[in-house]
N, C-alpha and C positions, 0 to 999 in steps of 0.2 A: 119172819122178820122184814121190816122196812129197807128199800133202798138206801143204801149212805155209801160217802165217799171219805175212809179214813183220814184225818187229817196228816198230813207228812209233815217231816221234821220242820222245814222252813214256814207250813202254815203254822203250827203250833207256836214257833217262835211269833209271829204275828200275831196271833190270838185269832186267826183267821181259818175257815173250812170252805173250801170250795163248793160248788152245788156238785149234786148226785149226779151221775149219768145213769140212765135207767138200766137196771139189770136184774135179768131172770133170776129166778129162786134158785136155779139148782147153780148158777154160776156165784150167787151170793153164798151159798154154802160152801161151796168148793173154798173161796177166799176166807171164810170162816176156819176152815180145815188148814189151810196155809199159815195163817194166821195163830195158831194152836203149836205150829211146829217149832222147834226150837231156832232161835237166830243164829246162822252160819257165820254170818259176816258184818262186822259193824263198824260203819265208817264214822266217827267222831271229830266235827270240826276241823276237817281236812283242810290243810291250804298248802299252796306252792309259789314260791316267789323265784324270778330268775334274775339275775343281773346283766344286762346287755353290755356289748362291745363298749359302750358308751358310758358304762358305769350308770346306767338308770336301771332302777330297781322297777319289775314288770310283776304283778301277780297274777298267776294264770289261773290257780284256784283258791277260793276264799271261803271259809266257812261251811264245806260240805259236808252233811250228815244224812245218812240212809242205812236200813237195814235190809239182810237177806235173809228169807226163811230157807231152812233148809227145803232142797228140790223146788225150790222155786227159779223161773227163767225171767229176769229182769233185762230188758233193753234198755241202753243209753242214748239218746239222740238231743240235739241243739245244733246252735247255727256254727257257721264255721269260726274257729277260734275260741270256743267256749272250753276247751280243756278236756275232751273227751278222752284223746288218745294219752295226754298224759295223766289223768285219773288212773287209767288201767294199767299206764306203766307204773305208776307208784303203787298201786295193789300189788302187781306183779313183783314188786321188789327191785325194778329194774330203775328207778328212780327214786330221790328221797324226798320225802313231804318236808315242809318247812314248819308246818304245826300240825297240830292236831293228834291222832291217834286212829290206828286200824285193828281191830281185834278177831281174830278167826277161832270158833269156838270158845272165845273167852279169854283168849291168850295174844298178848301184843303181837304185830307183824313189825320185823325191821328190818326184813331182806327177803332176798328170793327162797325159794323152798318146795318141796316138791307136793307139799299141801296145796297148791296152787298150779294148775295147767295154763298154759298160753297157746292161743292160736293167733299167728298174725294174719296179717291181709295177703303179703307175699309169701310165695312160694319157699318155707324153710327146712324142706327136707334136705339130707345129704346124697349130692347126686351122685357119689359112688358107692352108697349102700342100696341093696334091694330094699323093695315094701317091707320084707319082714324083720331085714335087719333095721332099718329105719323105726320100726315099733319097738324092738328090743332093745334099740340103744336105751330109753330112759330105766328099762328094768334093770338093763347091766351096768347103768350107772350108780344105780340104790342098791349093787350087791349080790341080784338076782338072775342068774347066767347059765348056761347050759340048755339041757333039754327041757328045764321046766318053765324058763324064758321064752322058748320057742313055742312050745304049748300054748302060753299063755298069749304070746304077741299071734298065733293063728287064730286063737277065739275072738282078739280085739280085730283081726283084721275081716274076720266073718261077720262081727257084729256090725261091721259100716261095709257090709255089702260088697266086699273086694275078695271075695274067697274066690281061688284060681289066677290071684295076681299078686301072691306073696313074692314071687321069684320076679318079677318085674323091676325095671329099675325106674326112677323118678321122671327120665326123657321119654317113657314109653305111655305116660300116662297123661290123660286129659286133665285140665285145669281143677276141675270138679273132684276127679279122684285124688288128685295130691292132697287137696283140703281134706278129703275123706280121710287119707293115711296120716295126716296132722293130727286130724281130732282122735285117732286112734291112738298114736303116740303119745297126745297129753293126756288121754283116759286111762292108757296101760299103768300109769304110777297112781291111778285111782286117789285122785286129788280131791278134796273137801270142795272145791270150785273152781269152772272152770272158765278161764276169762277167754274172751274171743274180741279181737279188735278188728273191727269191718272183716271179717276172714271170706266172705264172698263179694266184695267191692270188686276185683280185678275180673270177676265171671261176667260171661255174657247172661242175658235177663234169662233163657230158659234153663240153662246151668243153673243159674243164681235161684230159680225156683226151685229146682230138682233137688239143689242143696237144702234148701229149707227145711224142705218135708223130710229129706233124709235126718237132719239134725232134730227136727221133733220126734222122730222113730227113735234116734238113739237115746235121746234124754227121755222117752217114756221108760225104756228097759234098763237105765243105768242109774243106779243110784249116786246122783250128782245136781249140783246147784250151778247156774249158768249165770254169768254178766255179760250181756253181748252189747259190743259197740257199733252202730250202724248211722249211717249219715240218712238211710232209705226209710221215709215216713211207714209205707205199707209193709216192709221189713220188719220194722220195730213192734207196730202193733200185731201183725200175724203171728210172731214168736212169743210175744210176751205175755207174761200174766200180769207185769205190770211195767209202765214206761215212765224211765227216769227221764225228764226233762230238765238240759242244763240251760242257763242264761250264761252269758259274759259279760267280761270286763269288771271283776273277775269271774271264772267260771264259778256257777253257784247252782243249787237245785233249787228251781224255778215251782215244780210241783210233780209226784209221782202218781200217776194215773193208772187207775185199775181199768182192766181192759175187759168190758161185760160180754164178750164172745165166748161161746161155750167151746170146750176141747171135746174130741179131737178137732184140731183145726183143719178147713177144706179151702182151695183157693177161693170157692163160690162165694167163702163167706167174706170175703173183700167188698161184695156187693152188698151185705148184709147193711141195715140201717144203724145198727149200733157201730158197726165198723167204722161207717162214716161219721156217726158223732165223734167218737173217738179221735179220728182222724182230723175232723175240724179243730176241735178241742187243743190236741197236741200242735197243729199247724199256727193256731191261735196264740198259742204259748212260744213258740219258736219265732214267729213274725208277727208280734203284737200291732193290733190298729194304731196308727200313728206315728211307728216306727218311721224314722228318716229314709226317704227313698234311696233306693241305690244310684250310685254316681252314674250319668249317663256315659255311654262310650262317644269318643271325640267323633265327630263326623267327618270321614274320609270317604270321598266316593271312588269307587274302582269300576262303575259302570256308567255308560251313557246316559244323559240325563233323558228324562222321558221313559226310561226302559225301568219302570216300577213294578213291583211285586204285590204292592198293598197301596 
């Protein structure tokens, strides 16, 4: 089968198809299998408009369209102010859309629900509860308590590699361990889709890389679909089946780019020419040629004249 890049929702609307990125046959075959799976989440013409304190109408999102297939991992990236976090908060039911609709397994989404798990950038564990009790919280809130909930919580704690830490408290954990507990808590309710809003953004580079690999291992073993917001270009490509690139003013889908890098992923693949080509393409979409240059900072000298670094 020849290489191809399927037209995105925005491409189809414009009657255009972006040029294909080279793709190995085994990766092409994997995408064919993905597209044969049911659509778990369908976003149709989603928009969000805010009213400023001065009474002005500000459109944060406009006409956002995309579909997510079962067990797909899609990352979302775009320039600052493109509406990434607004989008995922609407999907989670934490904010309301101004227009359009969202379908989860074909059913309209109108508010929060256990069918969508959420992991935030900040640490959202309850500090007065142990790791085990934090994971049990979601189970107990849906009516599953007692010994059964405890057994299930321990299984999820083992799944994220924290066996031996069930009775620890959040203040006794590192940042990466806290986020693994948050992932376990979100997955314990067995959501249809896991929403992750820059969950590794506050971690140092080494811990962030470890968490990316932990997430891929967890995703490989759990029946869950993931929508992952990030501002990190390497992270977006390394994790994703497809990268959804948002533009701004208002936020809209510029392109959905298939990642032609085989799975399972390894850090060494970041130096693969296929990875580099995707990175160049996404970078081009986020910062297109001819974009207005950044406003220079005011020149305020705080060093002696002649003491130059370049």
